[in-house]
N, C-alpha and C positions, 0 to 999 in steps of 0.2 A: 912565132904564131901567138896571137893574143889569147888571153884566157877565155874570152867570150867566143872566139873562133874555135878554140879547142872544144869547149862545151857544146857548141852547135854541131861540130863534127861528130862527137860521141853520141849526141842525141840522134843525129841522122842515122848512124850505124845501128844504134840500139832500136830506133823506131823501125828501121827496115827489117831487122831481125824479128821484132815483135809482129810486124805486119805479115811477114812470111809465115811465121808460126801460127798466127791467128787464121790466115787463109787456109793453111793445111788443116787446122782443126775444123774449120767450117766445112771444108770439102769432104772430110772423112768422118764427121760426126753424124749420127743417125738423124734423119729429118724429123722424127717424132718428138724428141726431147732434147733440150739443151741443158745437160747436167753441168754443174760447176766444174771448171777445169783449172788445174794449176800448171803453170809453165815454169819449169826449173831453169834458171838462167845463171850459168857459172861464168865468173870472170874475176880477175884480180883487179880490174878497174874500179870495183865498188869501194876499195880502200884508197883510191886516188882522188885528188882534187884537181880540177873541177869535174872530172868524169863521173865519180861516184854520186855526188849530189845531183848532177844533171840526169843521170840514168834513173835514179830513184824518183825524181820529179816526172820523168817521162813515164815510168811505170804507173804512177798515180793518175796521170792524165789518161793513159791507155785503159786502166781499170775503170775509170769513170765512164768512158765510152763503151766499155765491154764489161758490164758488171758480173757476168758469169765466168770471167777469166781473171785469175789471180796470178801475178808474176812473183815468184819467190827467188830472191837474190841469194846465190850461193857464192860467198866470197872465199877466195883462195889467195894465198900469197903468190907473189911473182915467181918464186923458186919452185913452188909446188903445183903451179897451174897445169903444165903439160903432163907431168906424171899422174896427177890425180884424175885429169880428164881422160887420159888414155886408159888408165886402170878401170875407171867407171865404164867406159865404152867397151872394153874387153869383157867386163862382167855383165854387160847387157843392162846397165843401170845408168847410162850417160844422161846428162842434162838435155832438156829440150832445146836450149839455146846456149851457145858457147861463144864467147868473144875473146880474142887474143890479138897479138901483134901480127902484122902481115908476114914476117919471115917464117912463122910457124905454119902458115896456111897450106903451102904446097904439100908438105908431108901429111898433114891431117886430112886434106882432101884426097890425096892418093890412097890413104888407108881406108877411105870411105866413111870417115868420122864426121866430116863437115862438107858443106856445100858452099861454093863460091856464090855470094849474093850479088856481086857486082853486076852481072847481066840483068838481074831483076830491078836494079836501081838506075839503069841508064837514063830513064825518062824523068828522074827526080829533079826538082828545081834546085835543091840544096847542093852546093859543091862539097862533097864529103871528102875530097882528097886534099883540100886546102889546109 
């Protein structure tokens, strides 16, 4: 897989996660005021190349279009990602968005910590599986 293709793949996943989080915030926020919002995004990909720089560029683009929403990257190492995420979720302080590798998804979804975004992305033009 080429570097550009990998970056586009991560940007598609990150963009979908941000879009779902923004939609949830829009639907649950009071209609009278739009207070500034921070979305905590935990992932070990922030330290990887090309995913990290691609995600950070995506955040900047998202924040320009949504000035009342700030995306805060919470970088964890590969080894600590699942233990830190599950500990945060158990303590009721989990991140708003979490991105990890597909093999971890079934367990995290079964525990109620994550939601499978694939059904929401079926109509997307970008091929995120390539």
